[in-house]
C-alpha positions in Angstrom: -35.2 20.7 -3.5 -31.7 19.5 -4.7 -28.8 21.8 -4.3 -27.1 22.8 -7.5 -23.4 22.2 -7.5 -20.7 22.8 -9.9 -19.8 19.8 -12.0 -16.2 19.7 -10.7 -17.3 19.5 -7.0 -17.4 16.2 -5.3 -20.8 15.4 -3.7 -20.8 11.7 -2.7 -22.3 12.0 0.8 -19.0 12.4 2.6 -18.0 15.8 4.0 -15.1 17.7 2.5 -13.2 17.4 5.8 -13.8 13.6 6.0 -12.7 13.1 2.4 -9.5 15.1 3.2 -8.8 12.9 6.2 -9.4 9.7 4.3 -7.3 10.9 1.3 -4.4 11.8 3.6 -4.5 8.3 5.1 -4.7 6.8 1.6 -1.7 8.9 0.5 0.2 7.5 3.5 -0.7 4.0 2.4 0.3 4.8 -1.1 3.7 5.9 0.0 4.2 2.7 2.1 3.0 0.6 -0.9 5.5 2.4 -3.2 8.4 1.8 -0.8 7.4 -1.9 -0.5 7.0 -2.2 -4.3 10.5 -0.7 -4.8 12.1 -2.9 -2.2 10.4 -6.0 -3.6 11.6 -5.1 -7.1 15.2 -4.6 -5.8 15.2 -8.0 -4.1 13.8 -9.5 -7.4 16.7 -8.1 -9.3 19.4 -9.0 -6.7 18.4 -12.4 -5.2 21.0 -15.1 -5.5 21.6 -18.6 -4.4 20.2 -22.1 -4.6 16.6 -20.8 -4.5 17.2 -18.0 -7.0 14.5 -19.1 -9.5 11.7 -19.6 -7.1 12.4 -16.4 -5.2 12.9 -14.4 -8.3 9.5 -15.6 -9.5 7.9 -15.0 -6.1 9.2 -11.4 -5.9 8.1 -10.7 -9.4 4.6 -12.0 -8.7 4.4 -9.8 -5.6 5.8 -6.6 -7.2 3.3 -7.0 -10.0 0.4 -7.3 -7.5 1.7 -4.3 -5.6 1.8 -2.3 -8.8 -1.9 -2.9 -9.2 -2.6 -2.1 -5.5 -0.7 1.2 -5.9 -2.8 2.1 -8.9 -6.0 1.2 -7.1 -5.1 3.3 -4.1 -4.2 6.3 -6.3 -7.5 6.0 -8.1 -9.4 5.8 -4.8 -7.8 9.0 -3.8 -9.0 10.6 -7.0 -12.5 9.3 -6.5 -12.6 11.2 -3.3 -11.6 14.4 -5.1 -8.0 14.7 -4.1 -4.6 14.2 -5.7 -2.4 11.2 -5.2 1.2 11.8 -4.2 3.7 10.9 -6.9 7.3 11.7 -6.0 9.9 10.0 -3.7 10.2 13.3 -1.8 6.4 13.3 -1.1 6.4 9.6 -0.3 9.4 9.9 2.1 7.6 12.7 4.0 4.7 10.4 5.0 5.8 6.8 4.7 6.3 4.5 7.7 8.4 2.0 5.9 12.1 2.5 5.2 13.8 2.2 1.9 16.4 -0.5 1.5 19.1 1.9 0.4 22.2 -0.3 0.9 23.9 -2.0 -2.0 24.0 -5.3 -0.2 20.6 -7.0 0.0 21.5 -9.9 2.3 20.7 -13.5 2.0 17.4 -14.8 0.7 16.0 -15.5 4.2 16.8 -11.9 5.3 15.0 -10.6 2.1 11.9 -12.7 2.8 11.7 -11.7 6.4 12.2 -8.0 5.7 9.5 -8.0 3.1 7.2 -10.0 5.4 7.8 -7.4 8.2 6.9 -4.6 5.8 3.7 -6.3 4.7 2.7 -6.9 8.3 3.4 -3.2 9.1 1.0 -2.2 6.3 -1.6 -4.8 7.6 -1.4 -3.2 11.1 -1.8 0.3 9.7 -4.8 -0.6 7.6 -6.4 -2.6 10.4 -6.1 0.4 12.7 -7.9 2.6 10.2 -10.8 0.4 9.0 -13.3 1.2 11.7 -12.6 5.0 12.1 -12.8 5.4 8.3 -16.2 3.7 8.2 -17.7 5.0 11.4 -16.1 8.3 12.2 -15.4 9.5 8.7 -18.5 7.9 7.1 -16.6 6.3 4.2 -17.7 2.7 4.1 -16.5 2.4 0.5 -12.9 3.1 1.4 -13.1 0.9 4.5 -14.3 -1.9 2.3 -11.6 -1.2 -0.3 -9.0 -1.2 2.5 -10.2 -4.6 3.7 -9.4 -6.1 0.3 -6.0 -4.5 0.3 -5.3 -5.8 3.8 -6.3 -9.3 2.7 -3.9 -9.1 -0.3 -1.1 -8.1 2.1 -2.0 -11.0 4.5 -1.7 -13.4 1.6 1.7 -12.0 0.4 3.0 -12.0 4.0 1.9 -15.6 4.4 3.7 -16.6 1.2 6.9 -14.9 2.3 6.7 -16.3 5.9 6.1 -19.8 4.6 9.0 -19.6 2.2 11.4 -18.3 4.8 11.0 -21.4 7.0 
């Protein structure tokens, strides 16, 4: 006989504890994504030099893609029955990436390599979590979702790396 639950409870075949662990990891990713988004936007605004137009456009394309990734991650957290972080204070407490808080942004190659390094950091974090999320925490949906996010970062890192040469 089916167990009656309250409408507001989440009953998707993943334990409350596992959903909490996965949501915590997704919030960490959300914080890293937001820092990367902000840095990419800053570089978009401040890039200068002979390659201004192409880099301005590349950075814009990437921050728009990151904005969609951020929204998708926050919605995934909500699907698991938890709340997404939403303040710089919260993001700072769990993020691995650092803000680019100086006024000077450096030359275009420095910007490209710094962004590439941040994408690769996120790729490594995601890659380390894929199997445990699927196997140990029984959330194949989030693991599959993260594979797609990782592939997006691989493409963005490749574009930055190729442009920096």
